[in-house]
Every structure is written in structure tokens, then in C-alpha cells.
C-alpha positions in Angstrom: 2.4 19.0 5.0 3.6 15.9 3.3 2.1 12.8 4.4 -0.7 10.1 4.0 -3.8 11.5 5.5 -6.4 8.6 6.2 -10.0 9.7 6.8 -12.3 8.2 9.5 -15.4 8.4 7.2 -13.6 6.2 4.5 -14.2 2.5 5.1 -10.8 1.4 3.7 -9.1 4.0 5.8 -11.1 2.9 9.0 -10.4 -0.6 8.4 -6.6 -0.3 8.0 -5.6 3.0 10.0 -5.8 4.7 13.2 -8.4 7.3 12.0 -7.3 11.0 11.2 -3.5 10.2 12.0 -1.2 11.4 9.6 1.4 9.2 8.3 4.3 11.1 7.5 7.1 8.3 6.8 7.2 4.5 6.2 9.7 2.4 7.8 11.3 -0.9 6.8 11.5 -3.4 9.6 13.9 -5.6 7.7 16.4 -2.8 6.7 15.8 -0.4 9.5 15.4 2.7 7.3 12.7 5.3 7.2 11.5 7.2 4.2 9.3 10.2 4.1 6.0 10.2 2.2 6.3 12.4 -0.6 3.5 15.0 -1.2 0.0 15.2 0.4 -1.8 11.9 -0.2 -5.4 10.9 0.5 -7.4 7.8 0.1 -9.1 9.5 -2.8 -5.9 10.3 -4.5 -5.2 8.2 -7.6 -2.4 7.7 -10.1 0.3 6.6 -7.5 2.3 4.0 -5.4 1.2 2.4 -2.2 2.9 0.1 0.5 0.9 -2.8 1.9 2.4 -3.7 5.3 1.6 -7.1 6.4 1.1 -8.0 10.2 4.3 -10.2 9.7 6.2 -7.1 8.5 6.5 -8.1 5.0 5.9 -5.1 2.6 4.2 -5.1 -0.9 4.6 -2.1 -2.9 2.1 -1.6 -5.8 0.9 0.9 -8.3 -2.7 1.9 -9.1 -4.1 4.5 -11.6 -7.4 4.4 -9.7 -8.1 5.7 -6.2 -6.0 4.2 -3.5 -9.2 3.3 -1.5 -10.7 1.4 -4.5 -7.3 -0.5 -5.0 -7.2 -1.3 -1.3 -10.8 -2.6 -1.3 -9.7 -4.9 -4.3 -6.8 -6.2 -2.2 -9.0 -6.8 1.0 -11.6 -8.6 -1.2 -9.0 -10.8 -2.8 -7.5 -11.6 0.6 -10.8 -12.6 2.2 -11.5 -14.8 -0.9 -8.3 -16.4 -0.9 -7.5 -15.6 -4.4 -4.5 -17.4 -5.4 -3.6 -15.7 -8.6 -1.8 -12.7 -6.8 0.9 -13.3 -4.3 -0.6 -10.7 -1.7 -3.7 -12.5 -1.2 -1.8 -16.1 -1.7 0.4 -14.8 1.2 -2.6 -14.0 3.5 -4.1 -17.6 2.5 -0.9 -19.4 3.5 0.1 -17.3 6.4 -2.9 -15.3 7.9 -5.9 -17.4 7.4 -7.2 -14.9 4.8 -7.3 -12.4 7.6 -6.4 -8.9 6.7 -6.6 -7.5 10.2 -3.4 -5.7 11.3 -2.5 -4.8 7.6 -1.7 -1.3 7.0 -2.1 0.3 3.6 -0.2 3.7 2.9 0.0 5.9 -0.2 3.7 6.7 -0.5 3.6 8.9 -3.8 1.6 10.4 -6.2 2.8 10.2 -9.9 3.2 13.6 -11.7 1.6 11.8 -14.7 -1.0 9.0 -14.4 0.5 6.8 -16.9 2.0 3.3 -16.9 5.6 4.3 -17.7 5.8 6.9 -14.9 3.9 4.4 -12.4 6.4 1.7 -13.2 9.3 3.8 -12.4 7.8 5.2 -9.1 6.8 1.5 -8.2 10.5 0.3 -8.8 11.9 3.2 -6.8 9.8 2.3 -3.7 10.5 -1.5 -4.1 14.2 -0.7 -3.9 13.8 1.9 -1.0 11.7 -0.6 1.0 13.3 -3.8 0.0 9.9 -5.0 -0.9 7.8 -7.1 -3.2 6.2 -5.4 -6.1 3.3 -5.8 -8.4 5.1 -8.3 -10.7 6.5 -10.2 -7.6 10.1 -8.7 -8.1 
């Protein structure tokens, strides 16, 4: 069945999800809408779009050509270091004292082709759906 399936044995999943709970949809707190996750997505999946949901309900949408769990680990490391050149980690520095606890990472769609043009289109689609910030700060 479609959804994002976090794994208990994955450190990225265990840090940010209720282990072994399938996430079938993503909701927008600010817009009051819910969107189904498209396809079967694992932390090992690569070439897709993800949502980072902040404890303060801000949503960041990003894309990655690498495994989701690797990209999420990069975000986590940048947040904890207070990296100021990326707006996600800068937000956590300003608003959450560099603490990612309570943040949720969710794979929302896998690209049919793992190339930048396809990923850009998917990312924009989800930014619009979720009323979110994107990789380029849009």
C-alpha cells in the first residue's frame, strides 16, 4: 500500500518517527489540507521529494538524488552544528536552539527518473501542495 515506511533499525527513522508506523498522508497545519503519499517509500529509497516538518509546524520541502536517510542525516548534522548557509538549519538555530527533536522527515514521492529536471518539477508540486518552503527558499 502507498505510504512512507520508516524502519526501527534505521537510525534516521528511529530519531524522527514512531518506529514501524506507516505514514500514508501528509497534512498542512496552515492550510488544513491532507495529501496522500504517492507510492511505497522507504528510508533506503532515493531520487525523490521529502518533507521536513518542524515542531513549530513549518514545512520544508526538499529533493534528493541520494537515499532519504542520508539526506536526513545531513539535515540533522547541519541543524546540530547551527549551519547558517541553509535556511532549515538557520531556522533551527534561531527558533529551536539547534535541537531537531520533534522534527519529522517524510518521503512524499519517488521520481520516475532520478534527474534534476524531474526532481525540480516534483519538488515544486509539493511546495505548492503543502504551502511550504523549498530547497531554494521559495
